[in-house]
ROVOVO-455518 format. One record per residue (C-alpha): residue number from 1; residue in three letters; x, y, z. Coordinates in Angstrom, 3 decimals. Example, Ala and Ser with C-alpha at 12.3 -4.5 7.8 and 13.67 -1.06 7.14 Angstrom:
// residues 2
<pt><nuba>1</nuba><sedren>ALA</sedren><xx>12.300</xx><yy>-4.500</yy><zz>7.800</zz></pt>
<pt><nuba>2</nuba><sedren>SER</sedren><xx>13.670</xx><yy>-1.060</yy><zz>7.140</zz></pt>
//
This chain:
// residues 178
<pt><nuba>1</nuba><sedren>UNK</sedren><xx>-1.315</xx><yy>-20.373</yy><zz>74.251</zz></pt>
<pt><nuba>2</nuba><sedren>UNK</sedren><xx>-0.973</xx><yy>-24.344</yy><zz>73.861</zz></pt>
<pt><nuba>3</nuba><sedren>UNK</sedren><xx>-1.511</xx><yy>-26.768</yy><zz>76.130</zz></pt>
<pt><nuba>4</nuba><sedren>UNK</sedren><xx>1.421</xx><yy>-28.784</yy><zz>75.469</zz></pt>
<pt><nuba>5</nuba><sedren>UNK</sedren><xx>-0.003</xx><yy>-30.901</yy><zz>72.908</zz></pt>
<pt><nuba>6</nuba><sedren>UNK</sedren><xx>1.340</xx><yy>-29.153</yy><zz>70.033</zz></pt>
<pt><nuba>7</nuba><sedren>UNK</sedren><xx>-1.460</xx><yy>-28.281</yy><zz>69.058</zz></pt>
<pt><nuba>8</nuba><sedren>UNK</sedren><xx>-2.203</xx><yy>-24.270</yy><zz>69.469</zz></pt>
<pt><nuba>9</nuba><sedren>UNK</sedren><xx>-5.819</xx><yy>-22.701</yy><zz>70.667</zz></pt>
<pt><nuba>10</nuba><sedren>UNK</sedren><xx>-7.386</xx><yy>-23.315</yy><zz>66.815</zz></pt>
<pt><nuba>11</nuba><sedren>UNK</sedren><xx>-5.770</xx><yy>-27.073</yy><zz>66.581</zz></pt>
<pt><nuba>12</nuba><sedren>UNK</sedren><xx>-3.053</xx><yy>-26.524</yy><zz>64.031</zz></pt>
<pt><nuba>13</nuba><sedren>UNK</sedren><xx>-0.677</xx><yy>-28.278</yy><zz>65.118</zz></pt>
<pt><nuba>14</nuba><sedren>UNK</sedren><xx>2.750</xx><yy>-26.216</yy><zz>65.410</zz></pt>
<pt><nuba>15</nuba><sedren>UNK</sedren><xx>5.704</xx><yy>-27.099</yy><zz>63.599</zz></pt>
<pt><nuba>16</nuba><sedren>UNK</sedren><xx>8.580</xx><yy>-28.852</yy><zz>66.115</zz></pt>
<pt><nuba>17</nuba><sedren>UNK</sedren><xx>11.455</xx><yy>-25.725</yy><zz>65.907</zz></pt>
<pt><nuba>18</nuba><sedren>UNK</sedren><xx>15.081</xx><yy>-25.849</yy><zz>65.838</zz></pt>
<pt><nuba>19</nuba><sedren>UNK</sedren><xx>17.199</xx><yy>-23.674</yy><zz>67.278</zz></pt>
<pt><nuba>20</nuba><sedren>UNK</sedren><xx>20.917</xx><yy>-22.405</yy><zz>65.356</zz></pt>
<pt><nuba>21</nuba><sedren>UNK</sedren><xx>23.388</xx><yy>-22.114</yy><zz>68.142</zz></pt>
<pt><nuba>22</nuba><sedren>UNK</sedren><xx>27.258</xx><yy>-21.955</yy><zz>66.922</zz></pt>
<pt><nuba>23</nuba><sedren>UNK</sedren><xx>28.839</xx><yy>-25.341</yy><zz>68.321</zz></pt>
<pt><nuba>24</nuba><sedren>UNK</sedren><xx>29.411</xx><yy>-26.403</yy><zz>72.492</zz></pt>
<pt><nuba>25</nuba><sedren>UNK</sedren><xx>32.507</xx><yy>-26.668</yy><zz>73.819</zz></pt>
<pt><nuba>26</nuba><sedren>UNK</sedren><xx>32.595</xx><yy>-30.358</yy><zz>74.147</zz></pt>
<pt><nuba>27</nuba><sedren>UNK</sedren><xx>31.259</xx><yy>-30.546</yy><zz>70.560</zz></pt>
<pt><nuba>28</nuba><sedren>UNK</sedren><xx>34.569</xx><yy>-28.393</yy><zz>68.627</zz></pt>
<pt><nuba>29</nuba><sedren>UNK</sedren><xx>38.078</xx><yy>-30.931</yy><zz>67.930</zz></pt>
<pt><nuba>30</nuba><sedren>UNK</sedren><xx>41.154</xx><yy>-30.167</yy><zz>67.293</zz></pt>
<pt><nuba>31</nuba><sedren>UNK</sedren><xx>42.314</xx><yy>-30.582</yy><zz>64.092</zz></pt>
<pt><nuba>32</nuba><sedren>UNK</sedren><xx>38.162</xx><yy>-29.968</yy><zz>62.498</zz></pt>
<pt><nuba>33</nuba><sedren>UNK</sedren><xx>38.140</xx><yy>-27.866</yy><zz>59.389</zz></pt>
<pt><nuba>34</nuba><sedren>UNK</sedren><xx>34.652</xx><yy>-26.278</yy><zz>59.360</zz></pt>
<pt><nuba>35</nuba><sedren>UNK</sedren><xx>34.357</xx><yy>-24.720</yy><zz>55.685</zz></pt>
<pt><nuba>36</nuba><sedren>UNK</sedren><xx>31.526</xx><yy>-21.533</yy><zz>55.803</zz></pt>
<pt><nuba>37</nuba><sedren>UNK</sedren><xx>29.164</xx><yy>-21.030</yy><zz>52.902</zz></pt>
<pt><nuba>38</nuba><sedren>UNK</sedren><xx>27.905</xx><yy>-18.454</yy><zz>51.524</zz></pt>
<pt><nuba>39</nuba><sedren>UNK</sedren><xx>30.959</xx><yy>-16.225</yy><zz>50.772</zz></pt>
<pt><nuba>40</nuba><sedren>UNK</sedren><xx>30.526</xx><yy>-12.929</yy><zz>50.338</zz></pt>
<pt><nuba>41</nuba><sedren>UNK</sedren><xx>31.460</xx><yy>-10.895</yy><zz>47.086</zz></pt>
<pt><nuba>42</nuba><sedren>UNK</sedren><xx>33.193</xx><yy>-7.196</yy><zz>48.610</zz></pt>
<pt><nuba>43</nuba><sedren>UNK</sedren><xx>31.370</xx><yy>-4.797</yy><zz>46.766</zz></pt>
<pt><nuba>44</nuba><sedren>UNK</sedren><xx>32.930</xx><yy>-1.214</yy><zz>46.284</zz></pt>
<pt><nuba>45</nuba><sedren>UNK</sedren><xx>30.351</xx><yy>0.178</yy><zz>49.080</zz></pt>
<pt><nuba>46</nuba><sedren>UNK</sedren><xx>31.664</xx><yy>-2.169</yy><zz>51.288</zz></pt>
<pt><nuba>47</nuba><sedren>UNK</sedren><xx>34.696</xx><yy>-1.044</yy><zz>51.173</zz></pt>
<pt><nuba>48</nuba><sedren>UNK</sedren><xx>33.979</xx><yy>2.940</yy><zz>50.945</zz></pt>
<pt><nuba>49</nuba><sedren>UNK</sedren><xx>31.002</xx><yy>2.206</yy><zz>54.033</zz></pt>
<pt><nuba>50</nuba><sedren>UNK</sedren><xx>34.004</xx><yy>0.111</yy><zz>56.449</zz></pt>
<pt><nuba>51</nuba><sedren>UNK</sedren><xx>36.560</xx><yy>2.958</yy><zz>55.839</zz></pt>
<pt><nuba>52</nuba><sedren>UNK</sedren><xx>34.598</xx><yy>5.677</yy><zz>56.148</zz></pt>
<pt><nuba>53</nuba><sedren>UNK</sedren><xx>32.734</xx><yy>4.095</yy><zz>59.584</zz></pt>
<pt><nuba>54</nuba><sedren>UNK</sedren><xx>35.809</xx><yy>3.255</yy><zz>61.113</zz></pt>
<pt><nuba>55</nuba><sedren>UNK</sedren><xx>37.688</xx><yy>6.547</yy><zz>60.329</zz></pt>
<pt><nuba>56</nuba><sedren>UNK</sedren><xx>40.021</xx><yy>5.545</yy><zz>57.514</zz></pt>
<pt><nuba>57</nuba><sedren>UNK</sedren><xx>40.355</xx><yy>7.756</yy><zz>54.768</zz></pt>
<pt><nuba>58</nuba><sedren>UNK</sedren><xx>44.082</xx><yy>5.194</yy><zz>53.155</zz></pt>
<pt><nuba>59</nuba><sedren>UNK</sedren><xx>43.768</xx><yy>7.174</yy><zz>49.969</zz></pt>
<pt><nuba>60</nuba><sedren>UNK</sedren><xx>44.402</xx><yy>3.207</yy><zz>48.998</zz></pt>
<pt><nuba>61</nuba><sedren>UNK</sedren><xx>40.878</xx><yy>1.709</yy><zz>49.243</zz></pt>
<pt><nuba>62</nuba><sedren>UNK</sedren><xx>38.620</xx><yy>5.385</yy><zz>48.138</zz></pt>
<pt><nuba>63</nuba><sedren>UNK</sedren><xx>40.959</xx><yy>6.597</yy><zz>45.957</zz></pt>
<pt><nuba>64</nuba><sedren>UNK</sedren><xx>40.183</xx><yy>5.220</yy><zz>42.213</zz></pt>
<pt><nuba>65</nuba><sedren>UNK</sedren><xx>42.666</xx><yy>7.504</yy><zz>40.622</zz></pt>
<pt><nuba>66</nuba><sedren>UNK</sedren><xx>45.187</xx><yy>7.612</yy><zz>43.129</zz></pt>
<pt><nuba>67</nuba><sedren>UNK</sedren><xx>44.894</xx><yy>3.772</yy><zz>43.235</zz></pt>
<pt><nuba>68</nuba><sedren>UNK</sedren><xx>45.930</xx><yy>3.396</yy><zz>39.788</zz></pt>
<pt><nuba>69</nuba><sedren>UNK</sedren><xx>48.747</xx><yy>4.503</yy><zz>40.133</zz></pt>
<pt><nuba>70</nuba><sedren>UNK</sedren><xx>50.152</xx><yy>2.063</yy><zz>42.741</zz></pt>
<pt><nuba>71</nuba><sedren>UNK</sedren><xx>51.077</xx><yy>-1.280</yy><zz>42.148</zz></pt>
<pt><nuba>72</nuba><sedren>UNK</sedren><xx>48.120</xx><yy>-2.938</yy><zz>42.613</zz></pt>
<pt><nuba>73</nuba><sedren>UNK</sedren><xx>46.425</xx><yy>-0.546</yy><zz>40.227</zz></pt>
<pt><nuba>74</nuba><sedren>UNK</sedren><xx>42.847</xx><yy>-0.491</yy><zz>41.333</zz></pt>
<pt><nuba>75</nuba><sedren>UNK</sedren><xx>41.745</xx><yy>-0.433</yy><zz>44.549</zz></pt>
<pt><nuba>76</nuba><sedren>UNK</sedren><xx>42.199</xx><yy>-2.531</yy><zz>47.976</zz></pt>
<pt><nuba>77</nuba><sedren>UNK</sedren><xx>39.433</xx><yy>-4.127</yy><zz>50.618</zz></pt>
<pt><nuba>78</nuba><sedren>UNK</sedren><xx>40.124</xx><yy>-2.785</yy><zz>53.500</zz></pt>
<pt><nuba>79</nuba><sedren>UNK</sedren><xx>41.632</xx><yy>-5.609</yy><zz>55.673</zz></pt>
<pt><nuba>80</nuba><sedren>UNK</sedren><xx>40.104</xx><yy>-4.474</yy><zz>58.190</zz></pt>
<pt><nuba>81</nuba><sedren>UNK</sedren><xx>36.650</xx><yy>-6.005</yy><zz>56.371</zz></pt>
<pt><nuba>82</nuba><sedren>UNK</sedren><xx>38.484</xx><yy>-8.815</yy><zz>55.292</zz></pt>
<pt><nuba>83</nuba><sedren>UNK</sedren><xx>39.637</xx><yy>-9.635</yy><zz>58.886</zz></pt>
<pt><nuba>84</nuba><sedren>UNK</sedren><xx>35.696</xx><yy>-8.783</yy><zz>60.433</zz></pt>
<pt><nuba>85</nuba><sedren>UNK</sedren><xx>34.240</xx><yy>-10.521</yy><zz>57.159</zz></pt>
<pt><nuba>86</nuba><sedren>UNK</sedren><xx>36.085</xx><yy>-13.645</yy><zz>58.224</zz></pt>
<pt><nuba>87</nuba><sedren>UNK</sedren><xx>35.450</xx><yy>-14.110</yy><zz>61.779</zz></pt>
<pt><nuba>88</nuba><sedren>UNK</sedren><xx>32.140</xx><yy>-13.055</yy><zz>60.951</zz></pt>
<pt><nuba>89</nuba><sedren>UNK</sedren><xx>31.178</xx><yy>-15.943</yy><zz>58.233</zz></pt>
<pt><nuba>90</nuba><sedren>UNK</sedren><xx>32.878</xx><yy>-18.516</yy><zz>61.484</zz></pt>
<pt><nuba>91</nuba><sedren>UNK</sedren><xx>29.777</xx><yy>-16.773</yy><zz>63.437</zz></pt>
<pt><nuba>92</nuba><sedren>UNK</sedren><xx>26.685</xx><yy>-19.351</yy><zz>63.067</zz></pt>
<pt><nuba>93</nuba><sedren>UNK</sedren><xx>28.507</xx><yy>-22.216</yy><zz>62.841</zz></pt>
<pt><nuba>94</nuba><sedren>UNK</sedren><xx>30.963</xx><yy>-21.797</yy><zz>65.231</zz></pt>
<pt><nuba>95</nuba><sedren>UNK</sedren><xx>29.361</xx><yy>-19.586</yy><zz>68.127</zz></pt>
<pt><nuba>96</nuba><sedren>UNK</sedren><xx>26.382</xx><yy>-18.181</yy><zz>67.071</zz></pt>
<pt><nuba>97</nuba><sedren>UNK</sedren><xx>25.252</xx><yy>-18.304</yy><zz>71.841</zz></pt>
<pt><nuba>98</nuba><sedren>UNK</sedren><xx>27.721</xx><yy>-20.855</yy><zz>72.543</zz></pt>
<pt><nuba>99</nuba><sedren>UNK</sedren><xx>30.854</xx><yy>-17.222</yy><zz>72.524</zz></pt>
<pt><nuba>100</nuba><sedren>UNK</sedren><xx>31.356</xx><yy>-15.784</yy><zz>76.474</zz></pt>
<pt><nuba>101</nuba><sedren>UNK</sedren><xx>33.789</xx><yy>-13.905</yy><zz>75.001</zz></pt>
<pt><nuba>102</nuba><sedren>UNK</sedren><xx>36.487</xx><yy>-12.692</yy><zz>72.240</zz></pt>
<pt><nuba>103</nuba><sedren>UNK</sedren><xx>40.100</xx><yy>-12.667</yy><zz>74.362</zz></pt>
<pt><nuba>104</nuba><sedren>UNK</sedren><xx>42.743</xx><yy>-12.057</yy><zz>70.925</zz></pt>
<pt><nuba>105</nuba><sedren>UNK</sedren><xx>43.226</xx><yy>-11.797</yy><zz>67.944</zz></pt>
<pt><nuba>106</nuba><sedren>UNK</sedren><xx>47.237</xx><yy>-12.894</yy><zz>66.604</zz></pt>
<pt><nuba>107</nuba><sedren>UNK</sedren><xx>48.940</xx><yy>-13.857</yy><zz>63.234</zz></pt>
<pt><nuba>108</nuba><sedren>UNK</sedren><xx>47.070</xx><yy>-12.232</yy><zz>60.936</zz></pt>
<pt><nuba>109</nuba><sedren>UNK</sedren><xx>48.488</xx><yy>-11.747</yy><zz>57.657</zz></pt>
<pt><nuba>110</nuba><sedren>UNK</sedren><xx>46.868</xx><yy>-10.525</yy><zz>54.197</zz></pt>
<pt><nuba>111</nuba><sedren>UNK</sedren><xx>49.668</xx><yy>-12.679</yy><zz>52.130</zz></pt>
<pt><nuba>112</nuba><sedren>UNK</sedren><xx>47.093</xx><yy>-11.695</yy><zz>48.336</zz></pt>
<pt><nuba>113</nuba><sedren>UNK</sedren><xx>45.558</xx><yy>-8.491</yy><zz>47.584</zz></pt>
<pt><nuba>114</nuba><sedren>UNK</sedren><xx>41.239</xx><yy>-8.817</yy><zz>47.880</zz></pt>
<pt><nuba>115</nuba><sedren>UNK</sedren><xx>39.872</xx><yy>-6.601</yy><zz>45.708</zz></pt>
<pt><nuba>116</nuba><sedren>UNK</sedren><xx>36.055</xx><yy>-5.050</yy><zz>44.467</zz></pt>
<pt><nuba>117</nuba><sedren>UNK</sedren><xx>34.686</xx><yy>-8.228</yy><zz>43.264</zz></pt>
<pt><nuba>118</nuba><sedren>UNK</sedren><xx>36.275</xx><yy>-10.814</yy><zz>44.420</zz></pt>
<pt><nuba>119</nuba><sedren>UNK</sedren><xx>34.255</xx><yy>-13.493</yy><zz>46.787</zz></pt>
<pt><nuba>120</nuba><sedren>UNK</sedren><xx>35.652</xx><yy>-13.927</yy><zz>50.104</zz></pt>
<pt><nuba>121</nuba><sedren>UNK</sedren><xx>35.932</xx><yy>-17.122</yy><zz>50.918</zz></pt>
<pt><nuba>122</nuba><sedren>UNK</sedren><xx>35.901</xx><yy>-18.308</yy><zz>54.861</zz></pt>
<pt><nuba>123</nuba><sedren>UNK</sedren><xx>37.303</xx><yy>-21.613</yy><zz>56.830</zz></pt>
<pt><nuba>124</nuba><sedren>UNK</sedren><xx>38.108</xx><yy>-22.512</yy><zz>60.402</zz></pt>
<pt><nuba>125</nuba><sedren>UNK</sedren><xx>40.066</xx><yy>-24.954</yy><zz>61.548</zz></pt>
<pt><nuba>126</nuba><sedren>UNK</sedren><xx>40.161</xx><yy>-25.478</yy><zz>66.003</zz></pt>
<pt><nuba>127</nuba><sedren>UNK</sedren><xx>43.793</xx><yy>-25.635</yy><zz>66.610</zz></pt>
<pt><nuba>128</nuba><sedren>UNK</sedren><xx>43.288</xx><yy>-26.126</yy><zz>69.936</zz></pt>
<pt><nuba>129</nuba><sedren>UNK</sedren><xx>41.507</xx><yy>-26.079</yy><zz>73.546</zz></pt>
<pt><nuba>130</nuba><sedren>UNK</sedren><xx>41.238</xx><yy>-26.568</yy><zz>77.170</zz></pt>
<pt><nuba>131</nuba><sedren>UNK</sedren><xx>38.859</xx><yy>-26.271</yy><zz>79.824</zz></pt>
<pt><nuba>132</nuba><sedren>UNK</sedren><xx>39.112</xx><yy>-23.147</yy><zz>81.540</zz></pt>
<pt><nuba>133</nuba><sedren>UNK</sedren><xx>41.096</xx><yy>-22.808</yy><zz>85.215</zz></pt>
<pt><nuba>134</nuba><sedren>UNK</sedren><xx>39.312</xx><yy>-19.733</yy><zz>85.893</zz></pt>
<pt><nuba>135</nuba><sedren>UNK</sedren><xx>35.681</xx><yy>-19.976</yy><zz>85.099</zz></pt>
<pt><nuba>136</nuba><sedren>UNK</sedren><xx>33.677</xx><yy>-23.406</yy><zz>85.660</zz></pt>
<pt><nuba>137</nuba><sedren>UNK</sedren><xx>31.219</xx><yy>-24.400</yy><zz>82.268</zz></pt>
<pt><nuba>138</nuba><sedren>UNK</sedren><xx>33.626</xx><yy>-22.657</yy><zz>80.186</zz></pt>
<pt><nuba>139</nuba><sedren>UNK</sedren><xx>36.692</xx><yy>-23.118</yy><zz>77.349</zz></pt>
<pt><nuba>140</nuba><sedren>UNK</sedren><xx>39.279</xx><yy>-21.659</yy><zz>76.108</zz></pt>
<pt><nuba>141</nuba><sedren>UNK</sedren><xx>39.774</xx><yy>-22.819</yy><zz>72.144</zz></pt>
<pt><nuba>142</nuba><sedren>UNK</sedren><xx>41.823</xx><yy>-21.418</yy><zz>69.777</zz></pt>
<pt><nuba>143</nuba><sedren>UNK</sedren><xx>40.681</xx><yy>-21.172</yy><zz>66.573</zz></pt>
<pt><nuba>144</nuba><sedren>UNK</sedren><xx>42.434</xx><yy>-20.450</yy><zz>62.669</zz></pt>
<pt><nuba>145</nuba><sedren>UNK</sedren><xx>40.640</xx><yy>-18.681</yy><zz>60.074</zz></pt>
<pt><nuba>146</nuba><sedren>UNK</sedren><xx>41.778</xx><yy>-18.375</yy><zz>57.348</zz></pt>
<pt><nuba>147</nuba><sedren>UNK</sedren><xx>40.349</xx><yy>-16.096</yy><zz>53.753</zz></pt>
<pt><nuba>148</nuba><sedren>UNK</sedren><xx>40.622</xx><yy>-17.473</yy><zz>49.660</zz></pt>
<pt><nuba>149</nuba><sedren>UNK</sedren><xx>39.246</xx><yy>-15.740</yy><zz>46.945</zz></pt>
<pt><nuba>150</nuba><sedren>UNK</sedren><xx>37.338</xx><yy>-16.920</yy><zz>44.114</zz></pt>
<pt><nuba>151</nuba><sedren>UNK</sedren><xx>40.378</xx><yy>-18.922</yy><zz>42.820</zz></pt>
<pt><nuba>152</nuba><sedren>UNK</sedren><xx>41.378</xx><yy>-20.465</yy><zz>46.035</zz></pt>
<pt><nuba>153</nuba><sedren>UNK</sedren><xx>44.307</xx><yy>-17.711</yy><zz>46.676</zz></pt>
<pt><nuba>154</nuba><sedren>UNK</sedren><xx>44.772</xx><yy>-17.059</yy><zz>50.175</zz></pt>
<pt><nuba>155</nuba><sedren>UNK</sedren><xx>43.713</xx><yy>-13.610</yy><zz>51.103</zz></pt>
<pt><nuba>156</nuba><sedren>UNK</sedren><xx>44.218</xx><yy>-13.497</yy><zz>54.793</zz></pt>
<pt><nuba>157</nuba><sedren>UNK</sedren><xx>45.201</xx><yy>-15.904</yy><zz>58.305</zz></pt>
<pt><nuba>158</nuba><sedren>UNK</sedren><xx>44.274</xx><yy>-14.926</yy><zz>61.611</zz></pt>
<pt><nuba>159</nuba><sedren>UNK</sedren><xx>44.637</xx><yy>-16.836</yy><zz>64.818</zz></pt>
<pt><nuba>160</nuba><sedren>UNK</sedren><xx>41.644</xx><yy>-16.297</yy><zz>66.864</zz></pt>
<pt><nuba>161</nuba><sedren>UNK</sedren><xx>40.890</xx><yy>-17.076</yy><zz>70.439</zz></pt>
<pt><nuba>162</nuba><sedren>UNK</sedren><xx>37.529</xx><yy>-17.608</yy><zz>72.091</zz></pt>
<pt><nuba>163</nuba><sedren>UNK</sedren><xx>36.126</xx><yy>-18.247</yy><zz>75.684</zz></pt>
<pt><nuba>164</nuba><sedren>UNK</sedren><xx>32.865</xx><yy>-20.502</yy><zz>74.696</zz></pt>
<pt><nuba>165</nuba><sedren>UNK</sedren><xx>30.548</xx><yy>-21.866</yy><zz>76.672</zz></pt>
<pt><nuba>166</nuba><sedren>UNK</sedren><xx>30.660</xx><yy>-25.879</yy><zz>77.369</zz></pt>
<pt><nuba>167</nuba><sedren>UNK</sedren><xx>27.334</xx><yy>-28.014</yy><zz>77.502</zz></pt>
<pt><nuba>168</nuba><sedren>UNK</sedren><xx>27.957</xx><yy>-27.925</yy><zz>81.280</zz></pt>
<pt><nuba>169</nuba><sedren>UNK</sedren><xx>28.016</xx><yy>-24.189</yy><zz>81.917</zz></pt>
<pt><nuba>170</nuba><sedren>UNK</sedren><xx>26.072</xx><yy>-23.938</yy><zz>86.095</zz></pt>
<pt><nuba>171</nuba><sedren>UNK</sedren><xx>23.597</xx><yy>-21.868</yy><zz>84.786</zz></pt>
<pt><nuba>172</nuba><sedren>UNK</sedren><xx>23.681</xx><yy>-17.845</yy><zz>84.749</zz></pt>
<pt><nuba>173</nuba><sedren>UNK</sedren><xx>23.019</xx><yy>-16.028</yy><zz>87.764</zz></pt>
<pt><nuba>174</nuba><sedren>UNK</sedren><xx>19.914</xx><yy>-14.236</yy><zz>88.158</zz></pt>
<pt><nuba>175</nuba><sedren>UNK</sedren><xx>18.646</xx><yy>-10.600</yy><zz>88.013</zz></pt>
<pt><nuba>176</nuba><sedren>UNK</sedren><xx>19.847</xx><yy>-9.642</yy><zz>91.566</zz></pt>
<pt><nuba>177</nuba><sedren>UNK</sedren><xx>21.704</xx><yy>-12.647</yy><zz>93.069</zz></pt>
<pt><nuba>178</nuba><sedren>UNK</sedren><xx>25.924</xx><yy>-12.176</yy><zz>93.535</zz></pt>
//
């Protein structure tokens, strides 16, 4: 074990540690837009697996021959995959370790299709925030996710409300404490 000197038992100096986390309530500013990278290229496997896992048998996601006869001429990515991937893209930059709970999603729209081979790029704007009146050490943050394909076309938008930890949050109760 280390002895506080920065050296371990073999007397090799340990590298400084940086904990990756999201942002606390106080660090989020209304009007700031977070651009999440890298993007995520949608694959046929993503579409088939996600649709199957969620019991969505929609032929527009799974049946290439049928989809070829429909208005877009090819299979569409499952829109719930698109939504989940947009939210997921924001986690490491905004909510990793600082989220208490997701409270809701509203104003979800898919103005253009996403296809296999398209790359989804996501950005998140902080729309509003306020301290919780009933939960000390927590705040409510409203954010707007926007997903664009590789050509910059908006393929999805969603408003998300999240309960976030404040930097000065009281310590969580320990096991056995009421």
